[in-house]
C-alpha positions as CSV (number, residue, x, y, z in Angstrom):
1,M,-0.2,-0.2,-0.1
2,T,1.4,3.6,-1.2
3,N,1.0,6.6,1.0
4,K,-1.6,7.8,-1.7
5,E,-3.7,4.9,-1.1
6,S,-3.4,5.1,3.1
7,F,-4.4,8.8,2.3
8,R,-7.1,8.2,0.2
9,E,-8.2,5.3,3.0
10,V,-8.0,8.0,5.6
11,M,-9.9,10.6,3.6
12,D,-12.3,8.6,3.0
13,R,-13.3,7.0,6.7
14,L,-13.1,10.8,8.3
15,W,-14.6,12.8,5.4
16,P,-18.1,12.1,5.8
17,R,-17.8,13.4,9.4
18,T,-15.4,16.4,8.4
19,R,-18.0,17.2,6.0
20,K,-20.8,17.0,8.5
21,E,-19.1,19.2,11.1
22,L,-17.9,21.3,8.1
23,E,-22.0,22.0,7.1
24,K,-22.7,22.4,10.8
25,G,-20.2,25.2,11.0
26,M,-21.6,26.7,7.9
27,E,-25.4,26.7,9.9
28,N,-23.9,28.4,12.9
29,A,-22.3,31.0,11.1
30,K,-25.1,31.7,8.4
31,T,-27.1,31.7,12.1
32,M,-25.3,34.4,13.6
33,L,-24.9,36.5,10.7
34,N,-28.7,36.6,10.1
35,K,-28.7,37.8,14.3
36,G,-26.2,40.3,13.4
37,E,-27.8,41.7,10.7
38,K,-31.2,42.1,12.4
39,Y,-29.3,44.0,15.3
40,L,-27.4,46.1,13.2
41,R,-31.0,46.9,11.3
42,D,-32.9,47.3,14.8
43,I,-30.1,50.0,15.8
44,S,-30.2,51.9,12.9
45,E,-33.9,52.6,12.8
46,R,-33.9,53.1,16.9
47,G,-31.3,55.7,15.4
48,A,-33.1,56.8,12.6
49,E,-36.4,57.6,14.9
50,K,-34.1,59.4,17.9
51,T,-32.6,61.6,15.3
52,K,-35.9,62.5,13.9
53,R,-37.2,62.9,17.5
54,I,-34.4,65.4,18.1
55,S,-35.0,67.0,15.0
56,L,-38.7,67.7,15.9
57,M,-37.6,68.7,19.5
58,V,-35.0,71.4,18.2
59,Q,-37.7,72.7,16.1
60,R,-40.4,72.8,18.7
61,E,-37.7,74.9,20.2
62,K,-37.5,77.2,17.6
63,V,-41.2,77.4,17.4
64,Y,-41.3,78.1,21.4
65,Y,-38.6,81.1,20.8
66,N,-40.4,82.6,17.9
67,L,-43.9,82.4,20.0
68,G,-42.0,84.0,22.9
69,K,-40.9,87.0,20.8
70,T,-44.3,87.5,19.3
71,V,-46.0,87.5,22.4
72,A,-43.2,90.0,24.0
73,G,-44.0,92.5,21.3
74,T,-47.8,92.0,21.3
75,P,-50.1,93.7,23.7
76,A,-51.6,91.7,26.3
77,S,-55.2,92.2,24.9
78,K,-54.2,91.3,21.5
79,W,-52.7,87.8,21.9
80,P,-56.1,85.8,21.2
81,S,-56.3,87.9,18.0
82,T,-53.2,87.7,16.8
83,K,-52.7,85.1,13.8
84,K,-49.2,84.5,14.2
85,I,-49.6,83.6,18.1
86,K,-52.3,80.9,16.5
87,D,-50.1,79.6,14.2
88,L,-47.3,79.6,16.6
89,V,-49.4,77.5,19.0
90,K,-50.8,75.4,16.3
91,E,-47.4,74.8,15.1
92,A,-46.3,73.5,18.7
93,K,-49.1,71.2,19.2
94,S,-48.7,69.8,16.3
95,L,-44.9,69.2,16.8
96,S,-45.5,67.8,20.4
97,K,-48.1,65.4,19.1
98,Q,-45.5,64.0,16.5
99,I,-42.9,63.7,19.1
100,K,-45.3,61.6,21.3
101,A,-46.0,59.4,18.3
102,I,-42.2,58.8,17.4
103,K,-41.6,57.8,21.4
């Protein structure tokens, strides 16, 4: 028996077990990759939601600032009838609803 034949016999004997282990390892790797992909997708979605929420909060703060400036420059008796004040209050409420919807 030559070295080539003995090597072939050893490989014929070991290959079925090795093949099963390799297939098992491939399945485990696929499972781990899928879990990692899902985790990254979840983090990305949460990050996008958080970024949008922060953006809306900054917009709302700007509306509050403008509302304060408008109120400070308008006599108190004219507040209920001032269109700009009504519009700013409406916009602030709308932004607050959008922020709550994201949470």
